[in-house]
N, C-alpha and C positions, 0 to 999 in steps of 0.2 A: 631384241635390242630395246633398251629403255630410251624413250624420247627425252630430249633435253628439256629441262625445266625452263619455263619462260622467265624473262626478266621481271623483277618485282614492279608493281605499279606505282606511279606517283600521279597525284591529281594536280593539275594546274587550274586554279579557280581565278578567273580574271574578270574584269569589268571596270566601268568608270567609278569615280568617287561617289559615295553615298548610295550605291546600288545594292547594299546589303551583303557584301562578300563576308564580313566578319560573322554575321548571324548564320549564314549558310555554312561557313567553314566549321563553326562550332557543332552544328547539327551533324555534319558529315563525319567529323572527328570522333564525336561520341557514339555514332552508329557503327563505324568501322575500325574502332580502336586506332584512331589517327593522332598525328601530331601536326601542329600548324607551323609552317615556315613562312614568316612574313616576307612580303616582297614590296617594301615601301622605303623610299630613300630618306624619309624623315623619321619614321618610327624607330630607326636604328639609333637615334640620339636619346640619351638619358635626360630626364628632367623636363623634357618638352612633351607635356602631357595633354593640355587642353587643346592646343592648336593642331595636334597630329591625328586626332580620332583613332589612336591605337587602341587595341582592346583594353578594357578596364581590368583592374586587378582581380575583380570577381570573375570576368570572363577568362582571364589567363589562369586562374586557379582550377577551371573546369577541365582543361586539357593542356598538355605541354605546348609552350610556344617557343620558337626560336627566331633569332635575328631581330629581336626587339631589345632596346636599351643596351647596346653593345659599345657604343661610343659616347664620350663626352661631346657636348656641343662644340667645344673648341677643336676637336679632331675632324679630320676630313675623310669622309667615306666615298669610295669610288665603286663604280659598277664591277670592276675587277676584284676588289676586296669582297664585295657582296657574293659574286659568283664563287669565289674559293671557299668562303665560310658556309654558304648555303649548300654547295655540293657535298661538303663534309657532313652537314646536318642531314641531308637526304640519305646518305649512306649509313650514318649511325642509326637513323629511325628505322630504316628498312632492316638493318641487322638485328634490331630488337623485335622484329616481326610486326611492326606497326606500319601504318599507311601514311606516307608523307603527303601533306596537303599544302601546296604552295599558294599563298593567298596575298593578293595585293594588286596595286594599280600602277606601279612604276615600270613602264614598258622597257626602258633601257636596262634595268636590273634584270627583268625577265629574259630578255634577249641574251644578256651576258650569261645567265644561268644555263639557258637551254642550247644556245648556239655558240657560246663562247665569244671571247674577244681576240683580237689579233695580239701577238706577242710584242708589246712595246716596252721601252725602258721604263724604270721607275721614275716617279715624279721628282723633279728638281725644285725644291722650295725656293731657292734664291732666284733662279731663272723665272719661275712662275710669278714670283712677287714683282719682278721687274716688268713682266708682261702684263700683269694686272695693273700696274701703275701706268703703263703705256696706254692701255685701253681706257683708263679713267681720264688721262690728260689729252690723248690724241684721238680717241674713238676707235670703234671696231674696224672701221674701213682702213685705218693705218695698219692694224694687224693683218687685215686681208691682203694689203699690198705686200707686206713682208712675206706672207705665205706664197703669194704668186711668185716671188723671186726664188723661194726655197723649193716649192713643190707645186707647180702649175696644175697638175692633175688633182691634187687635194683641194686646191683653191677653187677649182671648177665645181667640186661637189659640196663644199661647205659655204653656207650663206654668209655674206659679208657682215651680217648682224649677229651671228652666233658666236659670241665671245668665248664661251668655254671650249667649244670645238676648235676654234681658231688657236687658242692658247695651247691646247693639247697637241695639235698638229705641228705647230712651230716648235714646241718643246720636244717632240719626238724627232723632228728633223735635225735639231741641233744636238740633242743628247745622243742619238743613235748614229748620227753622221750619214744617214740616208733618208730619203723622203718617206713620210708616213704611208704614202700611196703604195710603196714597195711592200711594206708590212701588210697592207690590206690584201695584196695579191697572194701572199703566202698563206692566207686563209685563217680560219678560226679553230678552236678546239671544242667541238660540240660535247654536250653531256651524253654519256653512254651508260649502259647498264640498267636502264629503266624503260619501262613502257609508259608513255605519257598519255593521260586522258585529260584533254583540255575542255573545261566547262566555262562558258561565258555568260555573264548576266547582261541582259539588254532590255531594261525597263522602258516604259513609255517616257519619251523625252520631256514632256511637260511635267509629269509627276516627278521625274528625276530632278529637274531644276527646282521644283518646290521643296524637295527634301534638302537639296544643296543649300538653298536660301535659308531654310529653317535651321540647319546644322551650323552654318557660318554665323548666323546671329546668335545661336545658343552658345557658341564658343566665347563670344564677347560677354554674354550674360553671366557665364561661369567664371569669369575672371582672367581672360586671355591677356588683357593689358597688364594686370598685376603680375601674372606669370612672366610676361616678357620683361617687365621691369626688374624682377629678381634675377633673371638670367643675364641681363645686361650688367647688372651690378656685379655678378659673379665672374662673367666671361668677357665683358666688354662688348663693343659694337661690331667687332671684326668677323666673328664666326659666319661662314657662309650659310649655315643651317638657319640663321635668323632672317634670311632673305626668302624663306619659304612662305607660302600663302598663309595669311592670317597674322603670322609674326611680323611680316613686312608692314602690314597695315597697322598693327599694334605699335610698332616702332614709330610710325608716322604720327600717331596720336600722342606718343610720349614727347615727340619733338615739337608738337604743336602745329604740324603741317596739315593734319586732318582732324575734323571733329569725329566723335564716336559714331555718329550716324553715317558720315561719309566713309569711314573705315569699314563699317559693316557692309555698306553698299559696294565698296571696292573689292572686299573679300568675296562677297557673293558673286560678283561678276568674274573675278579671277578663277574661282572654283568652277563656275559654269564653263568658262573657256577651257579650263583644264580638262573637264569631262569631255568636251568636244574633241580635244586632241587625243585623249585616251581612246575614245571609241574609234577614231581614225586609225590609230596605231594598232589596236587589237584586231581590227577588221583584216589586217594583213597577216595575222597569225594563222598558220595552217591548221586544218582539222579541228576547229573549235565547234563544240555543240552549243549553240546559242539557246538560252532559255529567256523567254520573253516576259520578264517580270523581275521583281525584287527578291533578294535572297531570303528575306524573312517571311515570304509568302509560303504557306504550307504546301500549296500545289507546286510550287517551284522546287522546294526541298524534295518533294516526293519524286519529281521527275529526275532530279539529280541522283537521288538514292537508287532509283530503278536503273539508271544509266550505269552507275558504278557497280551494282550487283551483276548486271549483264556481262561486264567485263571481268569481274573477279571470279564468277562462278560458271563461266561458260566452258 
């Protein structure tokens, strides 16, 4: 009797910003006939090039990339949207006999892809707009008090300052006419049909921060403020994508609220803080093989290649 064929392999390459994920993903994709699936909540937006650190056009020409430049900045991307499109990409890549390599640092998107999200109702733009306005005028704690009345269990789990989660919890409770905590109890829809190999990059912290500082400064040197100005002229001030790190500081420069040097320092600090949060998040991810270095280090690349070979060819 023939043994069942194992599920196809998918690589999950994770790590903090500026740890060299892009460089390593390209090496692995070229070595193993792979295709890269970006897992970045800002790289999904078109025309936002300098401040996103997305792969360059030359890098994207080396191997196929997915989930990059799929939305206009005026559109709103959610973790659920990402999960649906990324899962389809993984299936298509595997069906072609290629190796899917999920690469990026947005923890929530990665969780949505692997573990799934609870089944909640579609977003309601009018209600969301009113809740956004309430948050702006009355503050996040007002939203938290609303959620306490609607769903005390959810309010106990969501921080009073976490406006996006508060708004979504209220939206679900009102739209679905049952508490969001009930949806949590019904569980998620995990990814199936793949063997997942998680590889994490964990470089020296001081070296990582030095790279983060240099990259943030380079973004402004390369014209981030001018790019942001063009985007605002085309799309206005309202897109949430413009609140992402780098663009937020560039907007402050355009409004005269920060000098260029202040904006650079603020962006550097913001990216360092983001890296800390990423490291904390990814440390909770199960079964990660951690490599202690940057993805563009040949020794690290060799370790990753050896690990993948041991799984593919055993």
